[in-house]
C-alpha positions as CSV (number, residue, x, y, z in Angstrom):
1,X,-117.2,-2.5,-192.7
2,X,-115.2,-5.4,-193.8
3,X,-114.2,-8.2,-192.5
4,X,-110.8,-7.8,-191.9
5,X,-112.1,-4.3,-190.4
6,X,-114.2,-5.9,-187.9
7,X,-111.7,-8.6,-186.8
8,X,-109.6,-6.2,-185.8
9,X,-112.3,-4.5,-184.0
10,X,-113.4,-7.3,-182.5
11,X,-109.6,-8.8,-181.8
12,X,-108.8,-5.1,-180.2
13,X,-112.2,-5.4,-178.0
14,X,-111.2,-9.0,-176.7
15,X,-107.8,-7.7,-175.6
16,X,-109.2,-4.7,-173.5
17,X,-111.6,-7.3,-171.9
18,X,-108.9,-9.5,-171.0
19,X,-106.5,-6.5,-169.9
20,X,-109.5,-5.1,-167.4
21,X,-109.9,-9.1,-165.9
22,X,-113.5,-8.7,-167.1
23,X,-114.0,-12.5,-168.9
24,X,-116.6,-12.7,-171.5
25,X,-117.9,-15.3,-174.0
26,X,-118.4,-12.5,-176.3
27,X,-114.6,-12.2,-177.4
28,X,-114.4,-15.3,-178.2
29,X,-116.2,-14.2,-181.7
30,X,-112.9,-13.1,-182.7
31,X,-111.9,-16.9,-183.3
32,X,-114.2,-16.7,-186.2
33,X,-112.9,-15.8,-189.6
34,X,-115.8,-13.3,-190.5
35,X,-118.6,-13.2,-187.9
36,X,-122.3,-13.7,-189.2
37,X,-124.9,-11.2,-189.4
38,X,-126.8,-13.4,-187.3
39,X,-128.4,-16.7,-186.4
40,X,-131.9,-18.5,-186.2
41,X,-133.0,-20.8,-183.7
42,X,-135.6,-23.3,-184.3
43,X,-137.9,-23.7,-181.4
44,X,-140.3,-26.7,-181.1
45,X,-143.8,-25.7,-179.5
46,X,-144.5,-27.1,-176.1
47,X,-146.5,-24.5,-174.7
48,X,-148.8,-22.0,-175.7
49,X,-147.5,-20.3,-179.0
50,X,-148.0,-17.1,-177.7
51,X,-146.1,-17.4,-174.3
52,X,-143.1,-19.3,-176.5
53,X,-142.4,-16.4,-178.9
54,X,-142.4,-14.3,-175.7
55,X,-140.1,-16.8,-173.9
56,X,-138.0,-17.8,-176.9
57,X,-137.2,-14.5,-177.6
58,X,-136.2,-14.0,-174.3
59,X,-133.8,-16.4,-174.0
60,X,-132.3,-15.9,-177.8
61,X,-131.5,-12.4,-176.2
62,X,-130.0,-13.8,-173.8
63,X,-127.8,-15.8,-175.8
64,X,-126.8,-13.3,-178.2
65,X,-125.7,-11.2,-175.8
66,X,-123.0,-14.0,-174.8
67,X,-122.7,-15.1,-178.2
68,X,-122.1,-11.4,-179.6
69,X,-124.4,-11.5,-182.8
70,X,-128.3,-11.3,-183.0
71,X,-130.3,-14.2,-183.0
72,X,-133.8,-14.4,-184.1
73,X,-136.2,-17.4,-183.3
74,X,-138.2,-19.6,-186.1
75,X,-141.0,-21.6,-184.4
76,X,-141.8,-24.9,-186.2
77,X,-145.1,-26.8,-186.2
78,X,-143.3,-29.9,-184.7
79,X,-140.0,-31.3,-184.4
80,X,-139.7,-32.5,-187.6
81,X,-139.9,-29.2,-189.3
82,X,-137.2,-28.5,-186.7
83,X,-135.0,-31.3,-188.6
84,X,-136.4,-29.5,-192.1
85,X,-135.0,-26.2,-191.3
86,X,-131.6,-27.7,-190.2
87,X,-131.6,-29.6,-193.9
88,X,-132.7,-26.9,-195.6
89,X,-130.2,-24.5,-193.7
90,X,-133.0,-21.9,-193.4
91,X,-131.7,-22.4,-189.4
92,X,-128.6,-22.6,-187.6
93,X,-129.7,-23.9,-184.0
94,X,-132.8,-26.1,-183.1
95,X,-133.7,-27.2,-180.0
96,X,-134.4,-31.1,-180.5
97,X,-135.7,-34.2,-178.3
98,X,-132.8,-37.3,-178.2
99,X,-135.1,-38.5,-181.1
100,X,-135.3,-35.6,-183.0
101,X,-131.5,-35.3,-182.5
102,X,-131.0,-38.9,-184.0
103,X,-133.2,-38.1,-187.3
104,X,-131.4,-34.7,-187.4
105,X,-127.7,-36.3,-187.4
106,X,-128.8,-38.8,-190.2
107,X,-131.1,-37.1,-192.0
108,X,-129.2,-33.1,-192.1
109,X,-126.2,-34.3,-190.7
110,X,-126.8,-31.8,-187.6
111,X,-124.4,-32.0,-184.5
112,X,-125.4,-31.7,-180.9
113,X,-124.2,-28.6,-179.8
114,X,-125.1,-28.9,-175.3
115,X,-127.7,-31.1,-174.2
116,X,-130.3,-29.9,-171.8
117,X,-130.0,-30.3,-167.7
118,X,-133.8,-31.3,-166.5
119,X,-134.5,-32.0,-162.9
120,X,-131.2,-31.6,-162.3
121,X,-130.2,-34.6,-164.7
122,X,-128.7,-35.1,-168.3
123,X,-131.0,-37.9,-168.5
124,X,-134.0,-39.6,-167.4
125,X,-136.4,-42.8,-168.0
126,X,-139.5,-43.6,-169.1
127,X,-141.8,-45.8,-166.9
128,X,-145.1,-47.5,-167.4
129,X,-147.6,-45.9,-164.8
130,X,-150.3,-47.4,-163.1
131,X,-152.9,-46.7,-160.4
132,X,-151.5,-47.8,-156.7
133,X,-155.2,-50.0,-156.5
134,X,-155.4,-51.5,-159.8
135,X,-153.8,-54.8,-158.6
136,X,-151.3,-54.6,-161.5
137,X,-147.9,-55.4,-160.3
138,X,-145.8,-56.6,-162.8
139,X,-145.2,-55.2,-166.9
140,X,-146.6,-58.8,-167.5
141,X,-149.9,-58.1,-165.7
142,X,-150.7,-55.8,-168.4
143,X,-151.4,-57.6,-171.1
144,X,-155.1,-57.4,-172.4
145,X,-155.3,-53.9,-170.5
146,X,-155.6,-50.3,-172.0
147,X,-153.0,-47.7,-172.0
148,X,-152.1,-44.3,-173.0
149,X,-149.0,-43.1,-174.6
150,X,-148.1,-39.8,-175.3
151,X,-147.6,-39.2,-179.3
152,X,-145.4,-42.0,-181.4
153,X,-142.8,-39.3,-181.7
154,X,-142.5,-39.1,-177.7
155,X,-138.8,-40.6,-176.6
156,X,-140.2,-41.3,-173.0
157,X,-144.1,-41.2,-174.1
158,X,-143.9,-44.3,-176.7
159,X,-140.7,-45.3,-178.5
160,X,-138.7,-45.9,-175.2
161,X,-141.0,-48.3,-173.6
162,X,-142.0,-49.7,-176.9
163,X,-138.5,-50.8,-177.5
164,X,-139.0,-52.2,-174.0
165,X,-142.1,-54.3,-174.6
166,X,-140.5,-55.7,-177.8
167,X,-137.1,-56.6,-175.9
168,X,-138.9,-58.3,-173.4
169,X,-140.9,-60.2,-176.3
170,X,-144.2,-58.6,-175.1
171,X,-144.8,-57.2,-178.2
172,X,-144.7,-58.5,-181.8
173,X,-144.1,-56.3,-184.9
174,X,-144.2,-52.9,-183.3
175,X,-147.9,-53.4,-183.3
176,X,-149.1,-52.4,-179.1
177,X,-152.1,-53.9,-180.0
178,X,-150.4,-57.5,-179.9
179,X,-150.3,-56.8,-176.0
180,X,-152.6,-54.5,-175.1
181,X,-156.0,-54.6,-175.9
182,X,-156.5,-51.0,-177.1
183,X,-154.1,-48.4,-177.4
184,X,-154.8,-44.7,-176.9
185,X,-152.2,-41.1,-177.8
186,X,-152.9,-38.7,-175.4
187,X,-151.1,-36.1,-177.2
188,X,-149.2,-34.9,-174.5
189,X,-148.1,-36.5,-170.7
190,X,-150.1,-34.5,-168.1
191,X,-152.8,-35.7,-170.5
192,X,-152.2,-39.4,-170.5
193,X,-151.5,-39.5,-166.4
194,X,-154.8,-37.5,-166.3
195,X,-156.4,-40.2,-168.2
196,X,-155.0,-42.8,-166.0
197,X,-156.0,-41.1,-162.8
198,X,-159.5,-40.4,-164.1
199,X,-159.9,-44.4,-164.8
200,X,-160.2,-44.0,-168.7
201,X,-157.1,-46.4,-169.2
202,X,-155.3,-48.9,-167.1
203,X,-151.6,-47.6,-168.0
204,X,-150.0,-44.6,-169.1
205,X,-146.5,-44.7,-170.1
206,X,-144.4,-41.1,-169.7
207,X,-140.9,-39.8,-168.0
208,X,-139.7,-40.9,-164.6
209,X,-140.8,-37.4,-163.3
210,X,-144.0,-37.0,-164.8
211,X,-145.7,-37.4,-162.0
212,X,-144.3,-34.9,-160.0
213,X,-144.4,-32.1,-162.7
214,X,-147.8,-32.3,-163.8
215,X,-149.9,-33.6,-160.7
216,X,-148.6,-31.1,-158.4
217,X,-150.7,-32.2,-155.2
218,X,-149.5,-35.1,-153.4
219,X,-152.5,-36.8,-153.2
220,X,-153.1,-37.0,-156.7
221,X,-148.9,-38.5,-157.1
222,X,-149.7,-41.2,-154.4
223,X,-152.2,-42.3,-156.6
224,X,-150.0,-43.3,-159.2
225,X,-147.1,-46.4,-159.2
226,X,-144.9,-47.5,-161.7
227,X,-144.3,-51.4,-162.8
228,X,-141.5,-51.2,-165.0
229,X,-138.7,-48.8,-166.3
230,X,-136.7,-47.9,-169.2
231,X,-132.5,-48.0,-169.3
232,X,-131.5,-43.8,-168.9
233,X,-132.6,-41.9,-172.0
234,X,-129.8,-38.8,-172.7
235,X,-131.2,-35.2,-172.9
236,X,-131.0,-33.9,-175.9
237,X,-130.8,-29.7,-176.3
238,X,-129.7,-27.4,-179.2
239,X,-127.8,-28.6,-182.3
240,X,-126.4,-27.0,-185.3
241,X,-126.7,-27.3,-188.8
242,X,-124.6,-28.6,-190.9
243,X,-121.5,-26.5,-192.6
244,X,-122.2,-23.7,-189.4
245,X,-118.4,-22.0,-188.8
246,X,-116.8,-24.4,-186.1
247,X,-115.6,-21.7,-184.3
248,X,-119.0,-19.8,-184.1
249,X,-120.7,-23.5,-182.8
250,X,-117.7,-23.8,-179.6
251,X,-119.0,-19.9,-178.9
252,X,-122.4,-21.1,-178.8
253,X,-121.4,-24.1,-177.1
254,X,-119.6,-21.8,-174.3
255,X,-122.2,-19.5,-174.2
256,X,-124.7,-22.1,-173.4
257,X,-122.6,-23.1,-170.9
258,X,-122.3,-19.5,-169.1
259,X,-126.3,-19.7,-169.2
260,X,-125.9,-22.0,-166.2
261,X,-125.6,-18.9,-164.0
262,X,-127.9,-17.8,-161.7
263,X,-129.4,-14.5,-163.5
264,X,-130.4,-17.2,-166.3
265,X,-132.3,-19.6,-164.0
266,X,-136.0,-17.7,-165.0
267,X,-135.7,-17.6,-168.8
268,X,-134.4,-21.1,-168.8
269,X,-137.6,-22.5,-166.4
270,X,-140.4,-20.3,-168.8
271,X,-138.6,-21.4,-172.1
272,X,-138.5,-25.8,-171.8
273,X,-138.7,-25.8,-168.0
274,X,-134.7,-26.8,-168.1
275,X,-132.2,-25.6,-165.1
276,X,-129.2,-25.8,-167.8
277,X,-126.8,-27.0,-170.4
278,X,-124.2,-29.8,-170.4
279,X,-121.1,-30.8,-172.4
280,X,-122.8,-33.4,-175.1
281,X,-120.7,-36.0,-177.8
282,X,-122.8,-37.4,-180.5
283,X,-122.0,-41.0,-179.4
284,X,-124.2,-40.4,-176.1
285,X,-127.0,-40.8,-178.5
286,X,-126.0,-44.5,-179.8
287,X,-128.8,-46.2,-177.6
288,X,-130.9,-43.7,-178.7
289,X,-130.1,-44.4,-182.5
290,X,-130.6,-48.5,-181.3
291,X,-134.2,-47.3,-180.6
292,X,-134.8,-45.5,-183.1
293,X,-134.3,-48.6,-185.9
294,X,-136.1,-50.9,-183.7
295,X,-139.0,-48.9,-184.2
296,X,-138.5,-48.3,-188.1
297,X,-138.7,-44.6,-187.5
298,X,-137.4,-42.4,-190.4
299,X,-138.4,-38.6,-191.1
300,X,-141.5,-38.2,-193.6
301,X,-140.8,-35.6,-195.9
302,X,-143.2,-32.7,-196.1
């Protein structure tokens, strides 16, 4: 089937849907001059790879029905792999955290399509958690103590906490050991909190709702408090590669917003524990760019 014939059929379908009073994001694919054969969505691993494959496919299939073209998934080894795939145009869309999006925008000229709604919000903060019985009452009290960060690439588990310490003049030369006695990278948010609960470290850096999400039990949650909090960090979400048809990107955006409907709740929770999607602008990530620059972060090419 040639492009013009396909376009005529899609427009006819759109008219039929409109006349019958049925609205769907699907019909808007007729806006694109040439409908693509399919899209590829990159995912970053945050759970068991087998589970991610299952939940990622469920999400891609649901999104494909709304967009009107097949969508396949690609599971990258880390966020840098998503950025590389967007730069090489081997994928069309990618899930990214805030710092990952800023680097993808700089390195691959990717553009944000929609941001996540997580815990009912489109932003979050990072906190310095301590045990309530530790006697630590302020950020300054952590001098000479031990801390568990999450990962050097984590927005809330390292980068934003470090920027706060640097702005307060507590950390020099981007080296946390100029303030802390020992620094550990736990590898995950729950592992950082568990290290704190178990007494292995004096503090842990993580996102604002980390206790509620990972510790679950009221008794364990109430054993921890926090002594400092960063400014809000905007949620990231899904970014599109450079050169992807602008009409198609708009269709994907509307499709993602349509997934805020109740029938998609389980799919979104299973994938990345998110509630839905909201519109996003690139300018919202300027504070993240400042943090990236202060930390001197760049993407290491593989």
